[in-house]
C-alpha positions in Angstrom: 225.3 98.0 46.9 224.1 100.8 49.0 227.5 101.8 50.3 228.6 102.5 46.7 225.7 105.0 46.1 226.9 108.8 46.3 224.2 111.5 46.7 225.3 114.9 45.6 223.6 118.2 45.3 224.3 120.3 42.3 223.2 124.0 41.6 222.4 126.0 38.4 224.6 125.6 35.6 226.5 122.7 37.3 223.4 120.4 36.5 223.7 120.7 32.6 225.7 117.6 32.1 222.9 115.5 34.0 219.8 116.9 31.9 219.9 114.0 29.4 220.2 111.4 32.2 217.1 113.0 34.2 215.0 113.4 31.0 215.2 109.7 30.4 214.9 108.8 34.0 211.6 110.9 34.2 210.3 109.2 31.2 210.9 105.7 32.7 209.6 106.3 36.1 206.6 108.3 35.0 205.3 105.6 32.8 204.1 104.0 35.9 200.7 104.9 37.6 199.6 107.3 38.7 201.2 109.4 35.9 201.0 106.9 32.9 203.2 109.3 31.0 203.9 108.2 27.5 207.1 110.2 27.4 208.5 112.9 25.1 212.3 113.4 25.3 212.1 116.9 23.4 209.6 118.1 25.8 211.7 116.9 28.8 215.0 118.6 27.4 213.0 121.8 26.9 211.4 121.6 30.4 214.5 120.9 32.1 216.3 123.8 30.5 214.2 125.9 32.9 216.5 124.4 35.7 219.8 125.1 34.0 218.6 128.9 33.4 217.9 129.4 37.1 221.2 130.0 39.3 219.2 129.0 42.3 217.7 125.6 41.0 219.2 122.4 42.5 219.4 118.7 41.5 219.9 116.1 44.2 221.6 113.2 42.2 221.9 109.3 43.3 224.9 108.0 41.5 225.8 104.4 41.4 229.4 104.1 39.7 228.8 107.5 38.4 225.5 106.4 36.7 222.5 108.6 37.5 219.9 106.2 39.0 217.8 108.8 40.9 217.2 112.5 41.0 215.2 115.1 42.8 214.7 118.7 41.8 213.9 122.0 43.3 213.5 125.6 42.1 212.2 128.8 43.5 208.7 129.2 42.3 209.3 132.6 40.6 211.4 130.7 38.0 209.0 128.0 37.3 206.2 127.8 34.6 203.2 129.9 34.7 200.9 126.6 35.1 203.0 126.0 38.4 202.7 129.6 39.9 198.9 130.1 39.0 197.4 128.5 41.9 199.7 130.4 44.2 198.9 133.8 42.4 195.2 133.0 42.6 195.4 132.6 46.3 197.5 135.8 46.9 200.5 133.6 48.0 203.8 135.4 47.4 205.6 133.1 44.8 209.1 134.8 45.9 208.5 133.2 49.4 208.0 129.6 47.6 210.5 126.9 46.8 209.0 124.3 44.4 210.1 120.8 44.6 209.8 119.2 41.2 210.1 115.3 40.8 211.7 112.8 42.9 212.6 109.8 40.5 214.4 106.6 41.5 214.9 103.4 39.6 213.0 100.7 41.0 215.8 98.5 42.2 217.0 101.4 44.4 213.8 102.0 46.3 213.4 101.2 49.8 216.7 102.4 51.0 215.8 105.6 52.7 216.9 107.7 49.8 213.7 109.6 49.8 214.4 111.3 53.1 218.0 112.6 51.6 215.8 114.1 48.8 213.6 116.0 51.2 216.4 117.1 53.4 218.7 118.4 50.5 215.7 120.4 49.0 214.5 121.8 52.3 218.2 122.9 53.1 218.2 124.6 49.6 214.8 126.2 50.3 216.3 127.7 53.7 219.4 128.9 52.1 217.2 130.8 49.7 215.2 132.2 52.6 211.9 130.7 51.2 209.1 130.3 53.7 207.1 127.7 52.0 208.3 124.4 50.6 205.8 123.1 47.9 205.3 120.0 45.6 202.5 118.9 43.4 201.3 115.3 43.0 198.7 114.2 40.2 195.1 113.5 41.5 193.6 110.3 40.2 190.1 108.9 41.2 190.2 106.2 43.9 188.2 104.1 41.4 190.6 104.6 38.4 190.4 101.2 36.8 194.1 101.5 35.9 195.2 101.7 39.5 197.4 98.8 40.3 196.1 96.4 43.3 199.1 96.9 45.2 199.3 100.7 44.8 199.9 102.7 47.9 199.6 106.3 47.6 202.5 108.4 49.1 200.3 110.8 51.1 201.2 109.1 54.6 205.0 109.5 53.5 204.3 113.1 52.8 202.6 113.8 55.9 205.5 112.0 57.7 207.8 114.7 56.4 205.6 117.5 57.7 203.6 118.4 54.4 200.0 119.1 54.2 197.7 118.6 51.3 196.1 121.8 49.9 193.3 120.9 47.5 192.5 124.5 46.8 195.9 124.8 45.1 195.5 122.9 41.9 197.4 123.2 38.6 196.7 121.5 35.4 199.3 120.0 33.3 198.9 118.7 29.8 200.6 115.5 28.8 200.0 112.3 26.7 199.0 109.4 28.7 199.8 105.9 27.5 196.9 105.0 25.3 195.9 108.5 24.4 196.2 110.1 20.9 196.7 113.7 22.3 197.8 115.4 25.4 195.0 116.3 27.9 195.0 118.2 31.2 195.6 116.4 34.4 195.0 117.9 37.8 198.0 118.1 40.3 197.3 119.2 43.9 200.0 120.9 46.0 201.3 119.9 49.3 202.9 122.6 51.4 205.3 122.8 54.4 206.3 126.1 56.2 209.9 126.1 56.9 
């Protein structure tokens, strides 16, 4: 099946037709630990509009017979939300020099096929084309003793280190979302990982 997969990088307005597919995919993948996101399609559509509005944003899409089965996003940090920018502003890091990597989401049956490396390569290429100096992404921080943590759960820290990223606990953003089982959205800490490019 792998030879039928197509990986494409789209920019700015060209991503518009794929927004509904990505919104659904984000909800599907982020239901799992560590995000435990209940899902809100209206919020997803609003959030992803940020990417349509920015001519420098990119989507790296994985297509199987033209069906979106995976996606990875990136955008210059200066076009991202205030919550995302704030840790960098607080630490006097020039947000115009940072390219922010949003999510990498892939349906479970397509994992383990080295697609993740394409996500990083394409996004880093876009960051260099933009003349950014830093690539950054954020990962939700959960307690090692979280009772909801699956027994077979393996954090991706070693994978991210393999790709050259370093964890920066001093750069912490808080995002509100409604977890499965919650009645209201509550703030969750996300820690940034950086790579100088």
